[in-house]
N, C-alpha and C positions, 0 to 999 in steps of 0.2 A: 504492499501498499504506501502511494505516495502521501506527501504533507499536503497539507490542506491550503488553499488557493487564499489569497490575500481579502478576495470577496468573503470568504467564508469565515477567515480568523475575524475579519472587523465585525462582524453579523454576531457570532458567538461573544466576542466581547460587549457589542451593544446589549445583545440578551443577559449575560452577567449581571452587567451592572444594573440594568432594568431591573430585573426579577430579584436580585439578590441585594444589591444596596438602594438606589433609588425609590422605587415601589415602598419597600417598607421603610423607609425614612421618612416618606411623606404621609404614610399611613400613622407611624407613630407620634411624629408632631401634629399630625392633622392640621397641616399647613402647605400651601402650595409651594412655598418658597424654603429654602434652607441655607445654610450658609456653607462656605466651605471646610469649615473646623467641623462642622456637623458630618458633612459628608466624610471627610479625612477618618474621622473616628469609626462610620459604620464601615466604610471601606476596607479599613483594615483588619476589622473582624469577619467580615466576609470572605475576603484574600485568603486568611488564615483558614478557614472553616472548607472553603470552597479549593484550596491550592492553586489559588491564582495570583499571578506577580500583579505588582502595584502597577507596573508598566503597562500591562493588559489592561488592568481596569481605567487606567489613566486615558489610554486610547477608545476605550469603551465609552467613557462620560465625553470627551473630544468627539467622537462620531455622535452619540444622540443630542449633541447640539449642533451639528451639522443637519442632522436629519430634522431638525425643528422639534423635537420634541421636550426638549429641556433649551431655557434661555439663561444666559449669564449674564449679569450686569453687576461689574467690581465683582466683590466675595460673596454675591449672594444668586444661587440658581433658583428658576422656578419650574414648573412644568406647564405645559402647553395650555391653554386657559379650556380647550376641548375635553381634557383629563380631571376637571377640576369636580364634575359632578360624580366621577368615580370615589374621587378622594372624599367627598360630604359623606357619602352614604358608607365609605369605608370598605368598598367593593375591591374584589379582585381585579387588578388592572394588568393582564399579564401583555408580554412584549408585541404580540401580532396587534392586539387591542391597540395598545399606545402607539404604535406606528401607524396603523389605518386611522384614529383617529386626530394625530399630529399632520396627517396630509402625504403620509410616505406609502 
């Protein structure tokens, strides 16, 4: 078997960051926005549990911003406005739903 392609790795990184870091953090805070510091705390735990490098998670976060599921302003990140209703009811918002709702 060969190595994963660039696109597959990027998708895997985005999926990990969304499902293991971003969405659990949004639900825990019950807020559409979180700080870089809050993200780092959640990221470090998730990376340790999942056996994923911090660098891969960083690429996943950058990719989520590029895809429009997240927005960054200064040291604050926020989710796409179409994902807020999922947060308000505490619903699971898996990666495909997040991508679909944010227009990707």
